[in-house]
Structure formats: C-alpha cells, structure tokens
C-alpha positions as CSV (number, residue, x, y, z in Angstrom):
1,M,17.2,14.4,-12.6
2,R,16.2,14.5,-9.0
3,R,19.2,13.7,-6.9
4,L,18.7,10.3,-5.2
5,F,19.2,10.0,-1.5
6,V,19.8,6.5,-0.2
7,A,20.8,6.0,3.4
8,G,24.1,4.3,3.9
9,L,23.2,1.3,6.0
10,L,26.7,-0.1,5.7
11,G,28.4,3.1,6.7
12,A,28.0,2.5,10.5
13,A,30.4,0.5,12.6
14,F,28.5,-2.8,12.9
15,L,29.0,-5.3,15.7
16,A,28.0,-9.0,15.4
17,P,27.3,-11.4,18.2
18,G,30.0,-14.0,18.9
19,P,29.6,-17.5,17.3
20,A,27.3,-19.9,19.1
21,S,26.1,-23.4,18.4
22,A,22.4,-23.7,17.4
23,Q,20.6,-25.2,20.3
24,A,16.9,-25.5,21.3
25,V,16.9,-24.0,24.8
26,A,14.0,-23.0,27.0
27,G,15.6,-19.7,28.2
28,D,16.4,-16.6,26.2
29,P,20.2,-16.1,25.8
30,L,19.7,-12.4,26.0
31,A,17.7,-12.7,29.2
32,S,14.9,-10.3,28.1
33,V,11.9,-9.9,30.4
34,M,9.8,-9.3,27.3
35,W,10.9,-12.3,25.3
36,S,7.9,-14.5,26.2
37,T,5.5,-11.8,25.3
38,V,7.3,-11.0,22.0
39,H,7.5,-14.7,21.2
40,A,3.7,-15.1,21.7
41,T,2.5,-11.9,20.0
42,V,5.0,-11.4,17.1
43,L,6.0,-15.0,16.4
44,G,2.7,-16.7,17.3
45,G,4.3,-18.9,20.0
46,G,5.8,-21.2,17.4
47,P,8.8,-23.5,18.1
48,V,12.1,-21.6,18.5
49,V,15.8,-22.4,18.1
50,F,18.2,-19.7,19.3
51,D,20.8,-19.7,16.5
52,D,23.3,-16.8,16.5
53,A,25.6,-18.8,14.3
54,R,23.3,-19.0,11.3
55,V,21.1,-15.9,11.9
56,R,23.3,-12.9,12.4
57,V,22.2,-9.4,13.3
58,F,24.5,-6.5,12.7
59,T,23.8,-3.0,14.2
60,P,25.7,-0.4,16.2
61,Q,26.2,-1.4,19.8
62,R,25.4,2.1,21.0
63,V,22.7,4.0,19.3
64,E,23.2,7.7,18.5
65,D,19.9,8.4,16.7
66,N,17.0,6.5,18.1
67,H,14.8,7.5,15.1
68,R,17.1,5.7,12.6
69,V,19.0,2.6,13.7
70,P,20.6,0.7,10.8
71,V,20.1,-3.1,11.0
72,S,21.5,-5.8,8.8
73,V,20.4,-9.4,8.8
74,Q,22.4,-12.2,7.3
75,V,21.2,-15.9,7.2
76,E,23.6,-18.7,6.3
77,G,23.1,-22.4,6.3
78,L,19.3,-22.5,6.6
79,A,17.3,-24.0,3.8
80,D,13.7,-23.4,2.8
81,V,13.4,-19.9,4.5
82,R,9.8,-18.8,4.4
83,E,9.9,-15.6,6.4
84,V,12.2,-13.2,8.2
85,V,10.9,-11.0,11.1
86,V,13.0,-8.1,12.5
87,L,12.0,-7.1,16.0
88,A,13.0,-5.2,19.1
89,D,11.8,-6.6,22.4
90,H,11.3,-3.4,24.4
91,N,9.8,-1.3,21.6
92,P,6.1,-0.4,22.1
93,I,5.8,-1.7,18.5
94,P,8.1,-4.7,18.8
95,G,7.8,-6.0,15.2
96,A,9.5,-3.8,12.7
97,L,9.2,-5.8,9.5
98,R,8.1,-9.1,8.0
99,Y,9.9,-10.2,4.9
100,A,9.1,-13.2,2.7
101,P,11.8,-14.1,0.1
102,A,9.2,-15.9,-2.1
103,G,11.8,-18.4,-3.2
104,R,13.6,-15.9,-5.4
105,A,15.2,-13.6,-2.9
106,A,18.1,-14.4,-0.4
107,P,17.4,-14.3,3.3
108,F,19.5,-11.1,3.5
109,L,18.0,-7.8,4.5
110,E,19.0,-4.2,5.5
111,L,16.8,-1.6,6.9
112,S,16.6,1.2,9.5
113,M,14.3,1.2,12.4
114,K,13.3,3.2,15.5
115,L,14.2,2.2,19.1
116,N,12.4,3.5,22.1
117,E,15.0,2.4,24.7
118,A,17.9,-0.1,25.2
119,T,16.7,-3.5,23.9
120,P,17.6,-6.7,22.2
121,I,17.3,-6.5,18.5
122,R,16.5,-9.9,16.9
123,A,15.9,-11.5,13.5
124,A,13.6,-14.5,13.5
125,V,13.8,-16.8,10.5
126,K,11.0,-19.3,9.8
127,T,11.8,-22.4,7.8
128,G,9.5,-24.7,6.0
129,D,9.2,-27.0,9.1
130,G,7.6,-24.1,11.1
131,V,10.6,-23.5,13.3
132,W,11.8,-20.0,14.1
133,H,15.6,-19.7,14.1
134,V,16.4,-16.6,16.2
135,G,19.6,-14.6,16.4
136,G,20.2,-11.2,17.9
137,L,22.1,-8.9,20.2
138,R,21.5,-6.3,22.8
139,V,22.0,-2.6,22.1
140,D,22.2,0.5,24.3
141,A,19.9,3.4,23.4
142,A,18.9,6.5,25.3
143,G,15.2,6.3,24.4
144,G,12.4,8.0,22.6
145,G,12.6,6.8,19.0
146,C,9.0,5.5,18.8
147,A,7.3,7.9,21.2
148,A,9.1,11.1,20.4
149,P,8.2,13.4,17.5
150,R,10.2,12.6,14.4
151,P,13.0,15.0,13.4
152,A,11.4,16.0,10.1
153,T,8.0,16.9,11.5
154,A,8.2,20.3,10.0
155,S,9.5,19.1,6.6
156,A,7.2,19.3,3.6
157,E,9.1,16.6,1.7
158,W,6.7,13.8,2.5
159,Q,3.7,16.1,1.8
160,D,5.0,16.9,-1.7
161,N,6.5,13.5,-2.5
162,L,4.5,11.0,-0.5
163,N,5.3,7.4,-1.5
164,R,7.8,8.5,-4.1
165,V,10.3,5.6,-4.5
166,H,14.0,6.1,-5.3
167,G,16.0,3.0,-6.0
168,R,19.0,1.4,-7.4
169,A,19.6,-2.1,-8.8
170,W,23.1,-3.6,-9.5
171,R,24.6,-6.9,-10.4
172,L,25.6,-9.3,-7.7
173,P,29.0,-11.0,-8.2
174,G,27.5,-14.5,-8.2
175,G,24.5,-13.6,-10.4
176,G,21.2,-11.9,-9.7
177,V,20.6,-8.3,-8.5
178,R,20.9,-6.3,-5.3
179,L,18.0,-3.8,-4.9
180,E,18.0,-0.8,-2.6
181,V,14.9,1.4,-2.4
182,R,13.9,4.5,-0.4
183,I,10.3,5.5,0.1
184,V,9.3,9.0,1.1
185,H,6.9,8.5,4.0
186,P,6.6,9.9,7.6
187,M,6.1,6.4,9.2
188,D,4.2,7.8,12.1
189,T,3.7,5.5,15.1
190,G,0.6,6.9,16.6
191,L,2.4,7.3,19.9
192,V,3.0,11.0,19.6
193,E,0.2,13.2,20.8
194,N,-2.2,14.4,18.0
195,I,-0.4,12.4,15.3
196,P,-2.2,9.3,14.2
197,T,-0.5,6.1,13.0
198,F,0.4,6.4,9.3
199,H,3.0,4.1,7.7
200,V,3.8,1.9,4.7
201,E,2.3,-1.5,5.4
202,A,2.8,-3.6,2.3
203,L,5.4,-3.8,-0.5
204,S,5.9,-6.3,-3.3
205,V,9.0,-6.7,-5.5
206,T,8.3,-8.2,-9.0
207,Q,10.0,-8.7,-12.3
208,D,8.3,-9.7,-15.5
209,G,5.2,-10.6,-13.5
210,R,7.1,-12.8,-11.0
211,T,7.0,-12.0,-7.3
212,L,10.6,-11.8,-6.0
213,A,9.8,-10.8,-2.4
214,T,7.2,-9.2,-0.2
215,L,7.7,-6.9,2.8
216,E,5.3,-5.8,5.6
217,P,6.8,-2.8,7.4
218,T,5.3,-1.4,10.6
219,A,5.5,2.0,12.1
220,A,8.6,0.9,14.0
221,T,10.5,1.2,10.7
222,A,12.4,4.5,10.3
223,E,10.9,7.6,8.5
224,N,11.6,7.6,4.8
225,P,12.4,3.8,5.1
226,V,15.2,2.3,3.2
227,F,15.4,-1.4,2.3
228,A,18.1,-3.4,0.7
229,L,17.5,-7.0,-0.7
230,D,19.5,-9.5,-2.6
231,L,17.6,-11.1,-5.4
232,P,19.5,-14.0,-6.9
233,G,16.4,-15.0,-8.9
234,A,16.3,-11.7,-10.7
235,S,17.6,-10.9,-14.1
236,A,20.1,-8.0,-14.5
237,S,18.5,-7.2,-17.9
238,G,14.9,-6.7,-16.6
239,D,13.4,-3.7,-14.7
240,I,12.2,-4.4,-11.2
241,V,8.8,-3.1,-10.1
242,V,8.0,-2.1,-6.5
243,T,4.3,-1.8,-5.6
244,G,2.5,-1.4,-2.3
245,R,0.3,0.8,-0.1
246,D,0.3,2.7,3.1
247,T,-2.2,2.5,6.0
248,D,-4.3,5.3,4.4
249,G,-4.7,3.3,1.2
250,N,-2.3,5.4,-0.9
251,D,-0.6,3.4,-3.6
252,I,3.1,2.9,-4.1
253,R,4.4,2.1,-7.5
254,A,7.8,2.5,-9.2
255,R,9.9,0.9,-11.8
256,I,13.6,0.5,-11.0
257,P,15.7,0.2,-14.2
258,A,17.7,-3.0,-14.6
259,P,21.4,-2.7,-13.9
260,D,22.3,-3.4,-17.6
261,A,20.0,-0.6,-18.6
262,V,21.4,2.2,-16.3
263,Y,25.1,1.2,-16.1
264,G,25.3,1.8,-12.4
265,L,23.5,5.2,-12.4
266,L,21.1,5.8,-9.5
267,A,17.5,6.0,-10.8
268,G,13.9,5.7,-9.8
269,R,10.8,6.6,-11.7
270,R,7.1,6.1,-11.3
271,S,5.7,3.6,-13.7
C-alpha cells in the first residue's frame, strides 16, 4: 500500500485572538489598509459583523514557511451557516478558499495556504440572513509564498500522481465523521515567471449520493493541499466520495473508506 502522507495541521503552535464581543463596527479591528478592497472583491461588499468570539482563526503568529501556513477555523454559536471564506488581506490572491457546509458539515475547517507577506488572515462566515461574520488575526511573514517558485518545482510527484487523493475518515465522539484529504497538485499561482496558473478549483464531498460539503480552493492554497472537515451528517459505515476538477479540466475522484470499514487505517483509492 502506498504510504499516505497527510500534513499535520494541528502540530504547529497555534495562537487565537483574544475574546471580543460581536459588534457591527464601521472600522476594521485589524486596521488593514486592504480591508475595504478585500471586502468588496472577495465578500461582495455584503454586510459585516466583526466577531472574533464566534469566528476563531488559529495559525502560527510567526510564519516559518510562506509556502505552507496551517490555518484552522472554528465557528461556534452561529446558526444557518451558508458559506465560509478564508482570506489573507495582503496576498496578491486574497481569497484562499470558499467552503459551503451544505447543511451536513460543521463550520469547521483546516487547510494550509500561501502567504506573500505579513498580513491579517481572516475567516468570513456567511449566515442565512446574508451577514458576514468575520474573525481573524495578524501574522508576521517574511514574504514570497505566492510570487516565489514553489519548493517542489523539480519534483516529479505531481506529474506522476496528479490529482491523486489520499484520505482518512474517522468517527467523531459526538457522531458523524471527520475527513482529512490530501490532493497531489502543484497549485501554481501564475505569479512566477513562465509558470501559468494551475490549481484545484472545485471539490465536492458526498456520501450515498448526498452532498455533504463543497469547496472552491484558489491558487493561494498550498501545494499538495490538505483539507480537514467535520461531517456530523455523515455515516461512519458509508464510504465518502471526493470529486472535483482543476483549472485544466482534469478530474479528481476518490473513494475514502468508511471508518467502520478500515478500523482507523489510513487509506485512499481511486473509485
């Protein structure tokens, strides 16, 4: 069996912003000069409530590898979550991921992304009333994650295994399933000379024909992207299917065995 590699998103020392009351304010609590532009272009200029108490972002305060910055988003106390957007204000590609829980996934997400410089990293959570609830924190980064060549430029892994999915599903204590997947893909931004943009752009997570969640990554997501989701609406006895495509139209399809079928073993196979 091919040895599964899954990046450890929880292995870093994470820092969370201090508690704050939800309040609708005109100004940005992180005082970012790019906030108004990001609000308009990524969030469509919709109504915003800055809410670090219910939308919490965890990430290292000081970035060591700009090509792979682990980010965890936890949402508590918000009902009818329709969409979660992860973004970095000062990135040339500010939006890293759009995630739709589809009513069967929890508003919880882990991923790794690129950072081009020191920036606020935010999660924007859209509820059914059209309001974006935004939490985030500022991180220090030396620069170059989006506009510098990726570390594995010379590696042939993605050429030999493009869009191969490795994954694991295991039971959650309160019911449902946690899913973690890694997709072999270069996730090129198009900002490096002579290397065009090329990235995974759409993913769907289903079980027994039911959509559990959808994701729309951008090139700001790290190479060989890893995603972790909590799926309380999933059955621990049914396989989970991950499908999608990249910007060149290459298909992504894999079946992740159910936790009850693999007894905790790491597995991932094409379906």
